[in-house]
Phi, psi and omega in degrees: 000131182279128179274139177287142178297145180294144180293153179299144178296145180301324179298322180291320179296314181293326180293315179297320179297315180297324180296314181290330176300312183288310186297310183291334174294329180278347184284345177299314178293320180296321178296316179301316181293313184295332180286354169294337185256312186240134175295165194304306182291324177294319177300311178302316181295312179298316182299310188279322178297315179298316180298316180296320178297320178296318180294316180294321178296321178294319179296317179296321178297333177272005177087014179291133180296161175297150183295150177285169179297323179295318179297323177294319179296315180296322178294323179296312182293314178300316179296324178298313181293309188285306192273321181274296187287319182277298182300316182300313181292317180293317177300319178296317179296321180299330178286349185243346180230159177301149185298326178295319178292318177302318180296319178299313181296320176294337174294355175284352181306310181297326178295311176301321184293312180299313183297317180291317178297322179292316180296327179279352181080016182279329179221160167239104184301129175284174181296329178296318179292319177299316179296322178296317177300314180296315182297311182293323179296317177299315180298318179295317180297319179292324181301314186269348184303316182299332182257006184272066180256152177081179181286148180255133181289113182295329178295314179298318179296314180299321180294318177298319180289318178299316180296325178294317179297317181296323179296317180296317179299320175298318177297318180292325177297312181293329180296320181270338180226067178298143182281142177286164178109178180295161190304317185280347186292319182298308177296328177299313182291323178295321177296314184292308185289316179293321178297320178297320177297319180294319177297319178297318177299314178303318179295317179296330179275000180078018182292325187300331178284349181258006175296127186261098177297331180293334182275352181288134179186188180302322183291311181292320178294320178294321178296318179294319179297321178295316179300319182288305187290310184269315184287312187272311188282306185283299189293319181290328174296318177296319180297317180300320179292314183301313187292342177266351184239346183233167175299127178303326180293326176288317178300318184296343182291352174303332184292345175281332181280327185309314180298326180294314179297315179300323180296312183285331172296320176296323178293317185284321186251342183247001179072021180281155183271136176248117183262163174306323179297322178297315180299317180296317180297319179298322178295323176296318179298313179299319178298318178296319178296322179298318178296315182294319186286325189258349181276143180284150175234121182297131179088000184279330177071022182237009182277000000 
């Protein structure tokens, strides 16, 4: 009789979760810097395709067989959702709205995730999760309110929201149809195939003619390297593992932490001001995330 593998330890799940919260929170600044050099879809394509090829090369060097046809199909669909539709739209939106507002809008990911899982009958959110969503949403709104001056670009807002919804759909797809093969193979294929789609989209939109060679330098190259190594290879690999072993709505709650991380990175590296109100709002967000992450959801199967 074949024994089922033991479920991942809660400490491992929470450690991976904390890593994606911090890493993806810092990528807002890196995206802003890298877009001085590369337009949004081209940036997403270069970042993810290069990262995926490095991951696949490492797997091949360790003797891993070439991916199966099923793994390629799952990688194509996942890459389309994550790298083309989600990253492409969010990167485009970040170029049109303030980074704090972009972080707030991407914070809609847990809301989309819970609502879609609930609509599909996969979970029944408990009172703790509902309270956490309300708490974190209030904290996020308070967080960006002091800097929300002037008119807001509706196209940028729409792109950030659309990209957030596409990210959730990709996560739900992988939850129900995990790709076969070693752990790193799925994110590698999604990066390569989705990145190729993003590069093609960038070419069709005329982005390649807008690449700014004059903006290339240590800052933009370093930002791109950070997006590839930490954002695509490490954090996305952890996310792909988490979303197939934990409730997607809980994994998606990382998006509530991202604006807080982005804010403090801006303070430390960009000279932005952090007020007592900002600290209070961050505390409310963290409390909301704790409720979402630690509260049970009927039917989630991850407790």
